[in-house]
N, C-alpha and C positions, 0 to 999 in steps of 0.2 A: 678240418679248415679252419681258421680262425677266422673271425667274429667281432674284434675289439674296436676295427676302425668303422664296424659299422653303424654304431649309434652317432660318431662323429661327423661321417661323411650326412648322414642323415639329418645331420642340425646344421649342417653348412647349406645341403640344398635345401632347409627350411628356411632359414635365414635368407639366402638370396632370392627365394620368390617373395618373402616378406618388403626385401629389399627395392626387387624390381618393380615390385606391384604389376598390376594389366595389361598395362599401356605402352611399356616399355620394350622398343626392339632390342634384343640381345644378341649380338654379331655370330651368327651363324660359321666356324671354323673349327679345321682339323685340332685333334689335341697333339699336341709335341710328342715326341717320342720321352722326354722327361718325363710331361704329364700325365702318360698313360701307364706307363712303370709305376710311379707314384700312386696312380689309382689301382692300379693291379695289386703291387704292393699291400695296400688297406684291403683290399677286399681276399685275395686269394693265402697272404703270408708270404707275398713275396716271390722273387725268382728261385728260393731255394724250394717250394711248395709247388711250381710247377715243374721245374726240372726233374723233382722225384716224379712228378704224376706220367711227365713223357717218359723217363726210364722206366718205369713199372708198364708200361704200355709195351716200351722197344723189348721189354726181356720177356713177353709175351711172343712176339715175333720170334725169337729167337729160339723159343723152345721147340720141341716135334711136332706138333698142331696147328702152328701159327696162324692161332688164333682163330683156326676152322674146324668144319665140323662135316664129313659127308654125309650124304642123304642117306645113305645106307644105314650108317652107325645112328643117326638121329631118329629113322623109324625104329632102330631097334631100342634106342631111350623110349620113344613114344610107348610104345607097346612094352616094354618091361617098367619106366617105371616118370609114367606124365607126369606126376605130384613133383619130383625134383628138379622139374625143370621149368621155364616159363619162357614159351617162344612169344616171339615178337616180331609181327609181320607188317612190315611198312609200306607196303604196296599202299595204291589209291582202292578205297570202299570198294569201286564196285570190281576190281580184280579180286580183291580178296573175297568175294559174296560169290564168285564165278569157282572158285576152289582154293583151300586151305589146307595146311597142315591141322591136324586133331587136334585142338584145343590150344591151338593158336591166338593170340589177342592181336587186333587188328588198331593199330596209330598209322598215321600219313607219315613219311618221313618229318616232311615238314614240320610235324607238330609233337615230335615226341620229344624236345623239351622243356616242351606244358605240360609234360604228362611224367616227368622223371621223379616225382613224389609218390607215382603211384607203381612204381617198378620193382619186385623185388629185390633187398639186398641179400637175400639168407636164399637166394635160389641159382642156378646156369643159368642167364638169360641168353637166348639164340635168337639171333635174328637172322632175318630173311626180307630178301627184296623180289626184283625182278630176273636180275644176275648175277649179284652177288656185289656190285661196285657201292653202290650206296650202302647195306650193308656194313661192308667193310669199314667205311665212314665213322656210322652212326658205333660201331663196337670202340673201335677208337676212342670217339667221347666219353662212353658209357664205361673202357678202363680204365681212362684218364680222372673220372671221378668217383670209381671207386668201385663198382659193380664186374662181377663175373660175368663178361660177355663174349660170345664166340659166334663168326658167321656160318650160316649155311654156304658149303661148297657149290658154286654155280647158280647158288637162288632158287626161286622157284623155278625159272622156265631152262637154264643152261642144269639144272641140277635135279630136282624133288621131279617135273615131270617127264624129262628125257630119263629117268630112272623107271620110272611107272611105278612110284608109289603112290599108295590111295589118297585123294584129298575130301572134302567134306565142302558141302557145298549149302 
C-alpha cells in the first residue's frame, strides 16, 4: 500500500486547522465523487490498487473452497495443528463466553477494524460468527487488505453447534 500522499494529507489537515481556528464553522457537506477518488488515490495507491485487491478477493470465491471451511474440517485443524491457524470469533462477548471453539480469539465484529494490527499475517485466519453472514463480510475485507482469511460454514449456530462439536466455556 502506498503512503507517499500521507504526509501531504497531514500537512493539509494541519494547515486547515491553523487557518480555520477554533471559532470558525466549517460547512458540513458530502465529498464529490472526484474529491473522494482523489483522496482514495492518495491513501490506497489509486483505483488500480483497489481493483487488484478486489480481484484477489473474487479469485478466492472462484476457488474450490469458496473462502469457507466446514465445521468438521476446522475441528480437525484445531486438533491437528491449532498453532498454525487463528480463529477469530466476532460474536458478542456474552455469547463467546457461553461457548466457543478452543483457541478462539474474541473481537466483536464492530471492533475488528480497531484490531487489524493484532491479527497475524503469517497464519490462516478463520472467522466465525452466529450464522456465517457477518463472518463472510469480515473475511471479504480481511482478504482485500492481504490477510489469508476464510469463514466457518454456517457459523457457530448453523455449523459448529449443529455438528455437535466441542466448545470451551
